[in-house]
C-alpha positions as CSV (number, residue, x, y, z in Angstrom):
1,M,76.9,54.0,108.7
2,L,76.3,50.5,107.1
3,F,79.2,51.7,104.3
4,R,81.7,53.2,106.3
5,S,82.6,49.2,107.5
6,T,83.7,47.0,104.6
7,S,81.5,43.9,105.7
8,A,78.7,44.8,102.8
9,W,81.1,45.8,100.1
10,N,83.3,42.7,101.1
11,F,80.4,40.6,100.3
12,I,79.2,42.3,97.2
13,I,82.6,42.1,96.0
14,D,83.1,37.9,96.8
15,E,79.6,37.3,94.8
16,L,80.9,39.1,91.5
17,I,84.2,36.8,91.8
18,K,82.1,33.8,92.4
19,R,79.7,35.4,88.9
20,G,83.7,35.8,86.9
21,Y,83.9,39.0,87.5
22,T,87.3,41.4,88.4
23,P,86.7,44.3,91.2
24,L,88.5,47.5,90.4
25,Q,88.5,49.7,92.9
26,F,89.1,53.3,91.9
27,G,89.9,56.2,94.5
28,L,92.9,58.4,95.7
29,S,95.6,57.0,98.2
30,K,95.3,60.1,100.2
31,N,91.7,58.8,100.9
32,P,91.9,54.6,101.0
33,T,89.2,52.5,101.8
34,S,90.8,49.6,101.4
35,L,88.7,46.4,100.2
36,E,90.3,43.0,99.8
37,K,90.0,41.1,96.8
38,T,89.9,44.2,94.6
39,V,92.1,45.4,92.0
40,K,93.4,49.0,92.8
41,I,93.1,52.0,90.1
42,L,94.5,55.0,92.8
43,D,95.6,58.7,91.6
44,I,94.4,58.3,88.0
45,P,93.6,61.6,86.5
46,L,90.3,61.8,85.6
47,R,90.5,61.6,81.2
48,I,92.1,58.6,82.1
49,L,89.1,57.5,84.5
50,A,86.5,58.4,82.2
51,A,88.3,56.2,79.6
52,C,88.5,53.1,82.1
53,Y,84.3,53.8,83.0
54,Y,84.0,53.6,79.1
55,H,85.3,50.4,78.7
56,I,84.1,49.3,82.0
57,G,80.6,50.3,81.3
58,N,79.3,48.9,84.9
59,L,79.5,50.4,88.1
60,I,78.8,49.7,92.1
61,A,79.2,53.3,93.7
62,L,78.0,55.1,96.3
63,D,75.6,58.4,95.4
64,S,78.6,60.5,94.7
65,G,80.7,62.1,91.4
66,D,81.6,58.5,89.8
67,H,78.0,57.5,89.1
68,H,77.6,60.8,87.3
69,L,80.9,60.0,85.1
70,M,80.3,56.1,84.4
71,L,76.6,57.7,83.3
72,S,78.3,60.3,81.3
73,V,80.2,57.7,79.0
74,G,77.4,55.7,78.6
75,G,77.8,52.7,81.1
76,K,75.1,51.8,83.4
77,V,75.5,52.3,87.6
78,N,73.8,50.6,90.6
79,I,74.0,53.2,93.4
80,L,73.7,53.0,96.6
81,H,72.1,55.6,98.8
82,P,71.0,56.4,102.2
83,P,67.2,56.9,103.3
84,S,65.5,60.4,102.2
85,G,66.5,63.0,105.4
86,P,67.1,66.5,105.8
87,L,70.5,65.8,104.1
88,Y,69.3,63.7,101.5
89,N,65.8,63.5,99.2
90,T,66.2,61.2,96.9
91,T,63.4,63.0,94.6
92,N,66.1,65.5,93.9
93,W,69.0,63.5,93.4
94,H,68.1,60.4,91.2
95,Y,67.9,59.7,88.0
96,T,64.7,59.0,87.0
97,E,62.6,57.8,83.5
98,D,61.2,60.6,82.9
99,L,65.0,62.1,82.1
100,W,66.2,59.7,79.9
101,K,63.8,60.9,76.8
102,G,63.1,57.6,75.8
103,E,66.2,55.8,76.5
104,L,66.1,52.8,78.7
105,C,67.4,54.5,82.9
106,R,70.8,53.4,83.2
107,A,70.9,54.4,87.3
108,K,69.3,51.9,89.3
109,Y,68.3,52.7,93.0
110,Y,69.5,50.9,95.9
111,L,69.6,51.6,100.2
112,F,72.2,50.6,101.8
113,D,70.3,48.2,103.9
114,K,69.2,47.0,100.3
115,Y,72.7,45.8,99.1
116,K,72.1,42.4,98.1
117,D,69.7,43.4,95.9
118,I,72.1,44.9,93.5
119,L,73.2,41.1,93.1
120,N,69.7,39.5,92.8
121,N,68.2,42.4,90.3
122,Y,71.0,44.0,88.4
123,L,74.3,41.9,87.9
């Protein structure tokens, strides 16, 4: 799978740095995906993570709990996901405009192999 390797993430990270961003990498030290050129913030309590996300306001992530947390604190998310298949159905898992009840949808989805579109379309 494309996002098991770090090459696509490193491309995104390099582009963010060129644009003046400081890429932060949150996670658990027991389950690391070590990405170069990121500031690692590991093993922090959920409450502190939510506070960090509130202040950061923008997240690039896989379709995981992190993007739900970012949305819950009012942030924007850029979500990389696999194509629909037997184990993942985009109609069941994606936030859509109709769920936001008049508010601008703050979730944007990108297929794994279209990861460069995040940099072209959103940031």
